[in-house]
PDB file of the backbone (N, CA, C, O) and the ligand in Angstrom, with CONECT records:
HET     ZN  A 101       1
ATOM      1  N   MET A   1     111.790 133.882  94.198  1.00  0.00           N
ATOM      2  CA  MET A   1     111.617 132.762  93.484  1.00  0.00           C
ATOM      3  C   MET A   1     110.128 132.602  93.160  1.00  0.00           C
ATOM      4  O   MET A   1     109.330 132.859  94.062  1.00  0.00           O
ATOM      5  N   THR A   2     109.632 132.170  91.860  1.00  0.00           N
ATOM      6  CA  THR A   2     108.428 132.181  91.333  1.00  0.00           C
ATOM      7  C   THR A   2     107.620 131.056  92.046  1.00  0.00           C
ATOM      8  O   THR A   2     107.990 129.882  92.052  1.00  0.00           O
ATOM      9  N   HIS A   3     106.576 131.475  92.599  1.00  0.00           N
ATOM     10  CA  HIS A   3     105.660 130.427  93.186  1.00  0.00           C
ATOM     11  C   HIS A   3     104.925 129.678  92.138  1.00  0.00           C
ATOM     12  O   HIS A   3     104.524 130.230  91.113  1.00  0.00           O
ATOM     13  N   LEU A   4     104.728 128.265  92.428  1.00  0.00           N
ATOM     14  CA  LEU A   4     103.987 127.523  91.412  1.00  0.00           C
ATOM     15  C   LEU A   4     102.545 127.568  91.781  1.00  0.00           C
ATOM     16  O   LEU A   4     102.020 126.961  92.714  1.00  0.00           O
ATOM     17  N   ASN A   5     101.934 128.423  90.866  1.00  0.00           N
ATOM     18  CA  ASN A   5     100.411 128.610  91.132  1.00  0.00           C
ATOM     19  C   ASN A   5      99.488 128.176  89.954  1.00  0.00           C
ATOM     20  O   ASN A   5      98.264 128.293  90.017  1.00  0.00           O
ATOM     21  N   LYS A   6     100.185 127.639  88.815  1.00  0.00           N
ATOM     22  CA  LYS A   6      99.541 127.114  87.751  1.00  0.00           C
ATOM     23  C   LYS A   6     100.459 125.992  86.969  1.00  0.00           C
ATOM     24  O   LYS A   6     101.688 126.054  86.993  1.00  0.00           O
ATOM     25  N   PRO A   7      99.873 125.155  86.406  1.00  0.00           N
ATOM     26  CA  PRO A   7     100.622 124.043  85.787  1.00  0.00           C
ATOM     27  C   PRO A   7     101.516 124.610  84.733  1.00  0.00           C
ATOM     28  O   PRO A   7     101.241 125.596  84.050  1.00  0.00           O
ATOM     29  N   ILE A   8     102.713 123.837  84.653  1.00  0.00           N
ATOM     30  CA  ILE A   8     103.688 124.214  83.617  1.00  0.00           C
ATOM     31  C   ILE A   8     104.161 122.984  82.825  1.00  0.00           C
ATOM     32  O   ILE A   8     104.714 122.064  83.428  1.00  0.00           O
ATOM     33  N   ARG A   9     103.984 122.938  81.642  1.00  0.00           N
ATOM     34  CA  ARG A   9     104.284 121.749  80.730  1.00  0.00           C
ATOM     35  C   ARG A   9     105.448 122.106  79.859  1.00  0.00           C
ATOM     36  O   ARG A   9     105.522 123.174  79.252  1.00  0.00           O
ATOM     37  N   ARG A  10     106.452 121.057  79.822  1.00  0.00           N
ATOM     38  CA  ARG A  10     107.600 121.280  79.007  1.00  0.00           C
ATOM     39  C   ARG A  10     107.946 120.008  78.335  1.00  0.00           C
ATOM     40  O   ARG A  10     107.838 118.957  78.968  1.00  0.00           O
ATOM     41  N   GLU A  11     108.408 120.013  76.942  1.00  0.00           N
ATOM     42  CA  GLU A  11     109.023 118.788  76.346  1.00  0.00           C
ATOM     43  C   GLU A  11     110.487 118.749  76.838  1.00  0.00           C
ATOM     44  O   GLU A  11     111.162 119.770  76.966  1.00  0.00           O
ATOM     45  N   THR A  12     110.914 117.553  77.095  1.00  0.00           N
ATOM     46  CA  THR A  12     112.309 117.478  77.829  1.00  0.00           C
ATOM     47  C   THR A  12     113.204 116.752  76.503  1.00  0.00           C
ATOM     48  O   THR A  12     112.610 116.330  75.511  1.00  0.00           O
ATOM     49  N   ASP A  13     114.479 116.688  76.626  1.00  0.00           N
ATOM     50  CA  ASP A  13     115.352 116.014  75.777  1.00  0.00           C
ATOM     51  C   ASP A  13     115.582 114.606  76.264  1.00  0.00           C
ATOM     52  O   ASP A  13     116.435 113.894  75.736  1.00  0.00           O
ATOM     53  N   ALA A  14     114.789 114.172  77.322  1.00  0.00           N
ATOM     54  CA  ALA A  14     114.792 112.743  77.887  1.00  0.00           C
ATOM     55  C   ALA A  14     114.025 111.862  76.944  1.00  0.00           C
ATOM     56  O   ALA A  14     113.011 112.337  76.433  1.00  0.00           O
ATOM     57  N   TYR A  15     114.405 110.568  76.636  1.00  0.00           N
ATOM     58  CA  TYR A  15     113.686 109.624  75.873  1.00  0.00           C
ATOM     59  C   TYR A  15     113.447 108.392  76.802  1.00  0.00           C
ATOM     60  O   TYR A  15     114.200 108.045  77.712  1.00  0.00           O
ATOM     61  N   TYR A  16     112.263 107.777  76.426  1.00  0.00           N
ATOM     62  CA  TYR A  16     111.900 106.420  76.901  1.00  0.00           C
ATOM     63  C   TYR A  16     111.509 105.636  75.787  1.00  0.00           C
ATOM     64  O   TYR A  16     110.485 105.992  75.205  1.00  0.00           O
ATOM     65  N   ARG A  17     112.114 104.645  75.376  1.00  0.00           N
ATOM     66  CA  ARG A  17     111.786 103.814  74.215  1.00  0.00           C
ATOM     67  C   ARG A  17     111.581 104.688  72.931  1.00  0.00           C
ATOM     68  O   ARG A  17     110.529 104.667  72.291  1.00  0.00           O
ATOM     69  N   GLN A  18     112.558 105.384  72.633  1.00  0.00           N
ATOM     70  CA  GLN A  18     112.602 106.279  71.442  1.00  0.00           C
ATOM     71  C   GLN A  18     111.499 107.350  71.395  1.00  0.00           C
ATOM     72  O   GLN A  18     111.221 107.948  70.356  1.00  0.00           O
ATOM     73  N   ARG A  19     110.909 107.553  72.524  1.00  0.00           N
ATOM     74  CA  ARG A  19     109.823 108.648  72.631  1.00  0.00           C
ATOM     75  C   ARG A  19     110.269 109.678  73.576  1.00  0.00           C
ATOM     76  O   ARG A  19     110.792 109.389  74.652  1.00  0.00           O
ATOM     77  N   LYS A  20     110.049 110.962  73.151  1.00  0.00           N
ATOM     78  CA  LYS A  20     110.536 112.058  74.028  1.00  0.00           C
ATOM     79  C   LYS A  20     109.656 112.100  75.306  1.00  0.00           C
ATOM     80  O   LYS A  20     108.503 111.680  75.209  1.00  0.00           O
ATOM     81  N   LEU A  21     110.033 112.497  76.306  1.00  0.00           N
ATOM     82  CA  LEU A  21     109.322 112.694  77.575  1.00  0.00           C
ATOM     83  C   LEU A  21     108.846 114.111  77.789  1.00  0.00           C
ATOM     84  O   LEU A  21     109.575 115.095  77.669  1.00  0.00           O
ATOM     85  N   VAL A  22     107.576 114.140  78.113  1.00  0.00           N
ATOM     86  CA  VAL A  22     106.982 115.500  78.539  1.00  0.00           C
ATOM     87  C   VAL A  22     106.741 115.650  79.902  1.00  0.00           C
ATOM     88  O   VAL A  22     106.128 114.715  80.417  1.00  0.00           O
ATOM     89  N   ILE A  23     107.082 116.641  80.674  1.00  0.00           N
ATOM     90  CA  ILE A  23     106.963 116.736  82.076  1.00  0.00           C
ATOM     91  C   ILE A  23     105.874 118.065  82.370  1.00  0.00           C
ATOM     92  O   ILE A  23     105.838 119.139  81.770  1.00  0.00           O
ATOM     93  N   GLN A  24     105.159 117.672  83.314  1.00  0.00           N
ATOM     94  CA  GLN A  24     104.224 118.873  83.877  1.00  0.00           C
ATOM     95  C   GLN A  24     104.312 118.914  85.340  1.00  0.00           C
ATOM     96  O   GLN A  24     104.201 117.908  86.040  1.00  0.00           O
ATOM     97  N   ILE A  25     104.527 120.177  85.816  1.00  0.00           N
ATOM     98  CA  ILE A  25     104.529 120.444  87.243  1.00  0.00           C
ATOM     99  C   ILE A  25     103.256 121.307  87.572  1.00  0.00           C
ATOM    100  O   ILE A  25     102.912 122.303  86.935  1.00  0.00           O
ATOM    101  N   GLU A  26     102.645 120.809  88.598  1.00  0.00           N
ATOM    102  CA  GLU A  26     101.205 121.222  88.936  1.00  0.00           C
ATOM    103  C   GLU A  26     101.254 121.654  90.442  1.00  0.00           C
ATOM    104  O   GLU A  26     101.924 121.030  91.266  1.00  0.00           O
ATOM    105  N   PRO A  27     100.561 122.678  90.731  1.00  0.00           N
ATOM    106  CA  PRO A  27     100.284 123.056  92.233  1.00  0.00           C
ATOM    107  C   PRO A  27      99.389 121.973  92.846  1.00  0.00           C
ATOM    108  O   PRO A  27      98.649 121.298  92.130  1.00  0.00           O
ATOM    109  N   PRO A  28      99.454 121.817  94.118  1.00  0.00           N
ATOM    110  CA  PRO A  28     100.498 122.330  95.021  1.00  0.00           C
ATOM    111  C   PRO A  28     101.825 121.711  94.875  1.00  0.00           C
ATOM    112  O   PRO A  28     102.845 122.379  95.049  1.00  0.00           O
ATOM    113  N   ASP A  29     101.861 120.251  94.509  1.00  0.00           N
ATOM    114  CA  ASP A  29     103.197 119.494  94.645  1.00  0.00           C
ATOM    115  C   ASP A  29     103.173 118.307  93.776  1.00  0.00           C
ATOM    116  O   ASP A  29     103.677 117.277  94.223  1.00  0.00           O
ATOM    117  N   ILE A  30     102.678 118.306  92.643  1.00  0.00           N
ATOM    118  CA  ILE A  30     102.596 117.205  91.667  1.00  0.00           C
ATOM    119  C   ILE A  30     103.403 117.293  90.520  1.00  0.00           C
ATOM    120  O   ILE A  30     103.431 118.327  89.853  1.00  0.00           O
ATOM    121  N   ILE A  31     104.102 116.234  90.218  1.00  0.00           N
ATOM    122  CA  ILE A  31     104.842 116.184  88.911  1.00  0.00           C
ATOM    123  C   ILE A  31     104.330 115.002  88.094  1.00  0.00           C
ATOM    124  O   ILE A  31     104.278 113.871  88.577  1.00  0.00           O
ATOM    125  N   ARG A  32     103.966 115.277  86.884  1.00  0.00           N
ATOM    126  CA  ARG A  32     103.443 114.296  85.914  1.00  0.00           C
ATOM    127  C   ARG A  32     104.470 114.169  84.797  1.00  0.00           C
ATOM    128  O   ARG A  32     105.099 115.135  84.365  1.00  0.00           O
ATOM    129  N   VAL A  33     104.606 112.893  84.346  1.00  0.00           N
ATOM    130  CA  VAL A  33     105.391 112.775  83.195  1.00  0.00           C
ATOM    131  C   VAL A  33     104.818 111.770  82.302  1.00  0.00           C
ATOM    132  O   VAL A  33     104.200 110.813  82.767  1.00  0.00           O
ATOM    133  N   LYS A  34     105.002 111.944  80.941  1.00  0.00           N
ATOM    134  CA  LYS A  34     104.412 110.934  79.869  1.00  0.00           C
ATOM    135  C   LYS A  34     105.233 110.880  78.666  1.00  0.00           C
ATOM    136  O   LYS A  34     106.112 111.727  78.504  1.00  0.00           O
ATOM    137  N   GLY A  35     105.019 109.933  77.781  1.00  0.00           N
ATOM    138  CA  GLY A  35     105.811 109.938  76.596  1.00  0.00           C
ATOM    139  C   GLY A  35     104.984 110.898  75.676  1.00  0.00           C
ATOM    140  O   GLY A  35     103.757 110.945  75.762  1.00  0.00           O
ATOM    141  N   LYS A  36     105.707 111.670  74.781  1.00  0.00           N
ATOM    142  CA  LYS A  36     105.077 112.531  73.968  1.00  0.00           C
ATOM    143  C   LYS A  36     104.095 111.871  72.966  1.00  0.00           C
ATOM    144  O   LYS A  36     104.450 110.888  72.316  1.00  0.00           O
ATOM    145  N   GLY A  37     102.900 112.396  72.848  1.00  0.00           N
ATOM    146  CA  GLY A  37     101.877 111.685  72.012  1.00  0.00           C
ATOM    147  C   GLY A  37     101.054 110.645  72.644  1.00  0.00           C
ATOM    148  O   GLY A  37     100.112 110.122  72.048  1.00  0.00           O
ATOM    149  N   ARG A  38     101.400 110.336  73.850  1.00  0.00           N
ATOM    150  CA  ARG A  38     100.818 109.370  74.706  1.00  0.00           C
ATOM    151  C   ARG A  38      99.716 110.085  75.565  1.00  0.00           C
ATOM    152  O   ARG A  38      99.734 111.305  75.730  1.00  0.00           O
ATOM    153  N   LYS A  39      98.772 109.282  76.093  1.00  0.00           N
ATOM    154  CA  LYS A  39      97.750 109.965  76.945  1.00  0.00           C
ATOM    155  C   LYS A  39      97.809 109.754  78.387  1.00  0.00           C
ATOM    156  O   LYS A  39      97.243 110.535  79.151  1.00  0.00           O
ATOM    157  N   ILE A  40      98.492 108.700  78.817  1.00  0.00           N
ATOM    158  CA  ILE A  40      98.737 108.372  80.161  1.00  0.00           C
ATOM    159  C   ILE A  40      99.865 109.115  80.762  1.00  0.00           C
ATOM    160  O   ILE A  40     101.012 109.018  80.324  1.00  0.00           O
ATOM    161  N   TRP A  41      99.506 109.926  81.862  1.00  0.00           N
ATOM    162  CA  TRP A  41     100.386 110.531  82.678  1.00  0.00           C
ATOM    163  C   TRP A  41     100.871 109.640  83.825  1.00  0.00           C
ATOM    164  O   TRP A  41     100.045 108.944  84.415  1.00  0.00           O
ATOM    165  N   TYR A  42     102.143 109.620  84.169  1.00  0.00           N
ATOM    166  CA  TYR A  42     102.610 109.007  85.446  1.00  0.00           C
ATOM    167  C   TYR A  42     102.687 110.120  86.440  1.00  0.00           C
ATOM    168  O   TYR A  42     103.280 111.156  86.137  1.00  0.00           O
ATOM    169  N   VAL A  43     102.154 109.977  87.550  1.00  0.00           N
ATOM    170  CA  VAL A  43     102.061 110.962  88.636  1.00  0.00           C
ATOM    171  C   VAL A  43     103.009 110.818  89.869  1.00  0.00           C
ATOM    172  O   VAL A  43     102.863 109.767  90.495  1.00  0.00           O
ATOM    173  N   VAL A  44     103.790 111.537  90.248  1.00  0.00           N
ATOM    174  CA  VAL A  44     104.531 111.507  91.486  1.00  0.00           C
ATOM    175  C   VAL A  44     104.500 112.766  92.250  1.00  0.00           C
ATOM    176  O   VAL A  44     104.333 113.815  91.627  1.00  0.00           O
ATOM    177  N   SER A  45     104.644 112.782  93.538  1.00  0.00           N
ATOM    178  CA  SER A  45     104.587 113.957  94.276  1.00  0.00           C
ATOM    179  C   SER A  45     106.035 114.454  94.398  1.00  0.00           C
ATOM    180  O   SER A  45     107.011 113.708  94.316  1.00  0.00           O
ATOM    181  N   VAL A  46     106.089 115.769  94.601  1.00  0.00           N
ATOM    182  CA  VAL A  46     107.354 116.417  94.886  1.00  0.00           C
ATOM    183  C   VAL A  46     108.124 115.645  95.890  1.00  0.00           C
ATOM    184  O   VAL A  46     109.288 115.335  95.634  1.00  0.00           O
ATOM    185  N   ASN A  47     107.513 115.277  97.125  1.00  0.00           N
ATOM    186  CA  ASN A  47     108.114 114.376  98.122  1.00  0.00           C
ATOM    187  C   ASN A  47     108.662 113.276  97.708  1.00  0.00           C
ATOM    188  O   ASN A  47     109.717 112.873  98.198  1.00  0.00           O
ATOM    189  N   ASP A  48     107.980 112.594  96.685  1.00  0.00           N
ATOM    190  CA  ASP A  48     108.514 111.282  96.228  1.00  0.00           C
ATOM    191  C   ASP A  48     109.970 111.484  95.400  1.00  0.00           C
ATOM    192  O   ASP A  48     110.907 110.688  95.459  1.00  0.00           O
ATOM    193  N   ILE A  49     109.945 112.603  94.698  1.00  0.00           N
ATOM    194  CA  ILE A  49     111.185 112.958  93.958  1.00  0.00           C
ATOM    195  C   ILE A  49     112.261 113.343  95.007  1.00  0.00           C
ATOM    196  O   ILE A  49     113.428 112.991  94.828  1.00  0.00           O
ATOM    197  N   TYR A  50     111.901 114.043  96.074  1.00  0.00           N
ATOM    198  CA  TYR A  50     112.872 114.487  97.085  1.00  0.00           C
ATOM    199  C   TYR A  50     113.438 113.221  97.759  1.00  0.00           C
ATOM    200  O   TYR A  50     114.642 113.122  97.995  1.00  0.00           O
ATOM    201  N   SER A  51     112.625 112.337  98.040  1.00  0.00           N
ATOM    202  CA  SER A  51     113.158 111.121  98.697  1.00  0.00           C
ATOM    203  C   SER A  51     114.119 110.332  97.921  1.00  0.00           C
ATOM    204  O   SER A  51     115.190 109.935  98.380  1.00  0.00           O
ATOM    205  N   LEU A  52     113.679 110.110  96.675  1.00  0.00           N
ATOM    206  CA  LEU A  52     114.484 109.441  95.698  1.00  0.00           C
ATOM    207  C   LEU A  52     115.833 110.189  95.521  1.00  0.00           C
ATOM    208  O   LEU A  52     116.870 109.526  95.535  1.00  0.00           O
ATOM    209  N   GLY A  53     115.874 111.538  95.355  1.00  0.00           N
ATOM    210  CA  GLY A  53     117.011 112.245  95.190  1.00  0.00           C
ATOM    211  C   GLY A  53     118.049 112.140  96.477  1.00  0.00           C
ATOM    212  O   GLY A  53     119.265 111.991  96.355  1.00  0.00           O
ATOM    213  N   ALA A  54     117.357 112.243  97.698  1.00  0.00           N
ATOM    214  CA  ALA A  54     118.143 112.067  98.837  1.00  0.00           C
ATOM    215  C   ALA A  54     118.685 110.748  99.043  1.00  0.00           C
ATOM    216  O   ALA A  54     119.782 110.649  99.593  1.00  0.00           O
ATOM    217  N   LYS A  55     118.073 109.753  98.683  1.00  0.00           N
ATOM    218  CA  LYS A  55     118.516 108.252  98.778  1.00  0.00           C
ATOM    219  C   LYS A  55     119.642 108.123  97.738  1.00  0.00           C
ATOM    220  O   LYS A  55     120.675 107.564  98.108  1.00  0.00           O
ATOM    221  N   LYS A  56     119.559 108.559  96.529  1.00  0.00           N
ATOM    222  CA  LYS A  56     120.774 108.561  95.575  1.00  0.00           C
ATOM    223  C   LYS A  56     121.885 109.374  95.986  1.00  0.00           C
ATOM    224  O   LYS A  56     123.033 108.984  95.776  1.00  0.00           O
ATOM    225  N   TYR A  57     121.643 110.494  96.565  1.00  0.00           N
ATOM    226  CA  TYR A  57     122.653 111.288  97.070  1.00  0.00           C
ATOM    227  C   TYR A  57     123.440 110.507  98.221  1.00  0.00           C
ATOM    228  O   TYR A  57     124.671 110.501  98.224  1.00  0.00           O
ATOM    229  N   ALA A  58     122.713 109.869  99.166  1.00  0.00           N
ATOM    230  CA  ALA A  58     123.446 109.139 100.211  1.00  0.00           C
ATOM    231  C   ALA A  58     124.152 108.000  99.636  1.00  0.00           C
ATOM    232  O   ALA A  58     125.265 107.745 100.098  1.00  0.00           O
ATOM    233  N   GLN A  59     123.636 107.211  98.617  1.00  0.00           N
ATOM    234  CA  GLN A  59     124.334 106.093  98.102  1.00  0.00           C
ATOM    235  C   GLN A  59     125.602 106.570  97.463  1.00  0.00           C
ATOM    236  O   GLN A  59     126.630 105.903  97.583  1.00  0.00           O
ATOM    237  N   GLN A  60     125.579 107.707  96.783  1.00  0.00           N
ATOM    238  CA  GLN A  60     126.795 108.165  96.104  1.00  0.00           C
ATOM    239  C   GLN A  60     127.760 108.739  97.031  1.00  0.00           C
ATOM    240  O   GLN A  60     128.951 108.608  96.749  1.00  0.00           O
ATOM    241  N   ALA A  61     127.412 109.389  98.151  1.00  0.00           N
ATOM    242  CA  ALA A  61     128.183 109.864  99.145  1.00  0.00           C
ATOM    243  C   ALA A  61     128.974 108.577  99.876  1.00  0.00           C
ATOM    244  O   ALA A  61     130.136 108.651 100.278  1.00  0.00           O
ATOM    245  N   LYS A  62     128.196 107.477  99.965  1.00  0.00           N
ATOM    246  CA  LYS A  62     128.804 106.311 100.597  1.00  0.00           C
ATOM    247  C   LYS A  62     129.933 105.769  99.692  1.00  0.00           C
ATOM    248  O   LYS A  62     131.058 105.484 100.105  1.00  0.00           O
ATOM    249  N   ILE A  63     129.529 105.662  98.464  1.00  0.00           N
ATOM    250  CA  ILE A  63     130.526 105.172  97.446  1.00  0.00           C
ATOM    251  C   ILE A  63     131.883 106.105  97.447  1.00  0.00           C
ATOM    252  O   ILE A  63     133.016 105.642  97.575  1.00  0.00           O
ATOM    253  N   ASP A  64     131.578 107.461  97.285  1.00  0.00           N
ATOM    254  CA  ASP A  64     132.737 108.411  97.256  1.00  0.00           C
ATOM    255  C   ASP A  64     133.491 108.225  98.582  1.00  0.00           C
ATOM    256  O   ASP A  64     134.706 108.420  98.533  1.00  0.00           O
ATOM    257  N   LYS A  65     132.955 107.882  99.745  1.00  0.00           N
ATOM    258  CA  LYS A  65     133.632 107.820 101.020  1.00  0.00           C
ATOM    259  C   LYS A  65     134.543 106.610 101.008  1.00  0.00           C
ATOM    260  O   LYS A  65     135.647 106.633 101.553  1.00  0.00           O
ATOM    261  N   GLN A  66     134.034 105.500 100.344  1.00  0.00           N
ATOM    262  CA  GLN A  66     134.759 104.264 100.335  1.00  0.00           C
ATOM    263  C   GLN A  66     135.918 104.293  99.383  1.00  0.00           C
ATOM    264  O   GLN A  66     136.965 103.677  99.583  1.00  0.00           O
ATOM    265  N   ASN A  67     135.657 105.092  98.267  1.00  0.00           N
ATOM    266  CA  ASN A  67     136.615 105.153  97.201  1.00  0.00           C
ATOM    267  C   ASN A  67     137.723 106.186  97.682  1.00  0.00           C
ATOM    268  O   ASN A  67     138.838 106.093  97.169  1.00  0.00           O
ATOM    269  N   SER A  68     137.501 107.090  98.564  1.00  0.00           N
ATOM    270  CA  SER A  68     138.499 108.038  98.956  1.00  0.00           C
ATOM    271  C   SER A  68     139.447 107.629  99.987  1.00  0.00           C
ATOM    272  O   SER A  68     140.486 108.239 100.238  1.00  0.00           O
ATOM    273  N   CYS A  69     138.999 106.447 100.641  1.00  0.00           N
ATOM    274  CA  CYS A  69     139.707 105.946 101.791  1.00  0.00           C
ATOM    275  C   CYS A  69     141.063 105.373 101.311  1.00  0.00           C
ATOM    276  O   CYS A  69     141.095 104.686 100.290  1.00  0.00           O
ATOM    277  N   LEU A  70     142.224 105.646 102.047  1.00  0.00           N
ATOM    278  CA  LEU A  70     143.522 105.138 101.649  1.00  0.00           C
ATOM    279  C   LEU A  70     143.842 103.864 102.381  1.00  0.00           C
ATOM    280  O   LEU A  70     144.928 103.306 102.228  1.00  0.00           O
ATOM    281  N   HIS A  71     142.845 103.371 103.226  1.00  0.00           N
ATOM    282  CA  HIS A  71     142.986 102.072 104.039  1.00  0.00           C
ATOM    283  C   HIS A  71     144.397 102.121 104.761  1.00  0.00           C
ATOM    284  O   HIS A  71     145.212 101.221 104.558  1.00  0.00           O
ATOM    285  N   LEU A  72     144.655 103.116 105.553  1.00  0.00           N
ATOM    286  CA  LEU A  72     146.029 103.195 106.230  1.00  0.00           C
ATOM    287  C   LEU A  72     146.045 102.366 107.496  1.00  0.00           C
ATOM    288  O   LEU A  72     147.072 101.807 107.881  1.00  0.00           O
ATOM    289  N   ARG A  73     144.858 102.296 108.153  1.00  0.00           N
ATOM    290  CA  ARG A  73     144.902 101.383 109.339  1.00  0.00           C
ATOM    291  C   ARG A  73     144.064 100.206 109.196  1.00  0.00           C
ATOM    292  O   ARG A  73     142.844 100.314 109.071  1.00  0.00           O
ATOM    293  N   THR A  74     144.668  99.075 109.208  1.00  0.00           N
ATOM    294  CA  THR A  74     143.874  97.735 108.924  1.00  0.00           C
ATOM    295  C   THR A  74     144.016  96.772 110.147  1.00  0.00           C
ATOM    296  O   THR A  74     144.977  96.851 110.912  1.00  0.00           O
ATOM    297  N   ARG A  75     143.058  95.903 110.284  1.00  0.00           N
ATOM    298  CA  ARG A  75     143.187  94.831 111.384  1.00  0.00           C
ATOM    299  C   ARG A  75     142.557  93.669 110.738  1.00  0.00           C
ATOM    300  O   ARG A  75     141.430  93.721 110.245  1.00  0.00           O
ATOM    301  N   TYR A  76     143.375  92.514 110.749  1.00  0.00           N
ATOM    302  CA  TYR A  76     142.748  91.275 110.070  1.00  0.00           C
ATOM    303  C   TYR A  76     142.348  91.561 108.626  1.00  0.00           C
ATOM    304  O   TYR A  76     141.314  91.048 108.197  1.00  0.00           O
ATOM    305  N   GLY A  77     143.039  92.287 107.903  1.00  0.00           N
ATOM    306  CA  GLY A  77     142.681  92.612 106.610  1.00  0.00           C
ATOM    307  C   GLY A  77     141.416  93.396 106.322  1.00  0.00           C
ATOM    308  O   GLY A  77     140.888  93.388 105.210  1.00  0.00           O
ATOM    309  N   LYS A  78     140.947  94.076 107.364  1.00  0.00           N
ATOM    310  CA  LYS A  78     139.915  94.930 107.242  1.00  0.00           C
ATOM    311  C   LYS A  78     140.385  96.307 107.588  1.00  0.00           C
ATOM    312  O   LYS A  78     141.082  96.500 108.585  1.00  0.00           O
ATOM    313  N   CYS A  79     140.007  97.293 106.759  1.00  0.00           N
ATOM    314  CA  CYS A  79     140.211  98.745 107.051  1.00  0.00           C
ATOM    315  C   CYS A  79     139.331  99.294 108.291  1.00  0.00           C
ATOM    316  O   CYS A  79     138.104  99.213 108.355  1.00  0.00           O
ATOM    317  N   LEU A  80     140.168  99.858 109.251  1.00  0.00           N
ATOM    318  CA  LEU A  80     139.368 100.371 110.379  1.00  0.00           C
ATOM    319  C   LEU A  80     138.465 101.647 110.136  1.00  0.00           C
ATOM    320  O   LEU A  80     137.551 101.918 110.915  1.00  0.00           O
ATOM    321  N   LYS A  81     138.748 102.405 109.052  1.00  0.00           N
ATOM    322  CA  LYS A  81     138.186 103.556 108.774  1.00  0.00           C
ATOM    323  C   LYS A  81     136.810 103.291 107.985  1.00  0.00           C
ATOM    324  O   LYS A  81     135.720 103.661 108.420  1.00  0.00           O
ATOM    325  N   CYS A  82     136.990 102.629 106.812  1.00  0.00           N
ATOM    326  CA  CYS A  82     135.913 102.336 106.014  1.00  0.00           C
ATOM    327  C   CYS A  82     135.275 100.960 106.036  1.00  0.00           C
ATOM    328  O   CYS A  82     134.270 100.684 105.382  1.00  0.00           O
ATOM    329  N   LYS A  83     135.969 100.047 106.888  1.00  0.00           N
ATOM    330  CA  LYS A  83     135.311  98.708 107.189  1.00  0.00           C
ATOM    331  C   LYS A  83     135.369  97.802 105.958  1.00  0.00           C
ATOM    332  O   LYS A  83     134.721  96.761 105.847  1.00  0.00           O
ATOM    333  N   LYS A  84     136.247  98.322 105.001  1.00  0.00           N
ATOM    334  CA  LYS A  84     136.296  97.389 103.680  1.00  0.00           C
ATOM    335  C   LYS A  84     137.319  96.425 103.964  1.00  0.00           C
ATOM    336  O   LYS A  84     138.298  96.706 104.655  1.00  0.00           O
ATOM    337  N   GLN A  85     137.088  95.093 103.360  1.00  0.00           N
ATOM    338  CA  GLN A  85     137.949  94.130 103.370  1.00  0.00           C
ATOM    339  C   GLN A  85     139.048  94.314 102.328  1.00  0.00           C
ATOM    340  O   GLN A  85     138.741  94.486 101.148  1.00  0.00           O
ATOM    341  N   ILE A  86     140.321  94.282 102.729  1.00  0.00           N
ATOM    342  CA  ILE A  86     141.501  94.602 101.946  1.00  0.00           C
ATOM    343  C   ILE A  86     142.073  93.359 101.371  1.00  0.00           C
ATOM    344  O   ILE A  86     142.391  92.416 102.095  1.00  0.00           O
ATOM    345  N   LYS A  87     142.208  93.341 100.081  1.00  0.00           N
ATOM    346  CA  LYS A  87     142.902  92.148  99.401  1.00  0.00           C
ATOM    347  C   LYS A  87     144.378  92.066  99.796  1.00  0.00           C
ATOM    348  O   LYS A  87     145.035  93.106  99.851  1.00  0.00           O
ATOM    349  N   LYS A  88     144.922  90.900 100.067  1.00  0.00           N
ATOM    350  CA  LYS A  88     146.198  90.793 100.343  1.00  0.00           C
ATOM    351  C   LYS A  88     147.124  90.727  99.093  1.00  0.00           C
ATOM    352  O   LYS A  88     146.597  90.326  98.055  1.00  0.00           O
ATOM    353  N   GLY A  89     148.423  91.069  99.066  1.00  0.00           N
ATOM    354  CA  GLY A  89     149.267  91.065  97.975  1.00  0.00           C
ATOM    355  C   GLY A  89     148.972  92.122  97.031  1.00  0.00           C
ATOM    356  O   GLY A  89     149.645  92.240  96.007  1.00  0.00           O
TER     357      GLY A  89
HETATM  358 ZN    ZN A 101     139.572 102.197 104.122  1.00  0.00          ZN2+
END
């Protein structure tokens, strides 16, 4: 894998308020993003991105887990596996 030893800047296909977003990855662990033609860069660390990605992954995994449950074992209208309240009728 190529080691990040110099800044790399790319124009993306992402937009914010009809303006294309530009991204720059810098050593050792910085990611900058700005609107094309703008001067102000927003700076985040790779760790920030990692934490955000892990959080979103966990949220989605929780949703997937709840949606995949067949609610086969219930008690007082609550599923014993996913703990979800089951509507009657
Ligand atoms: Zn369930």
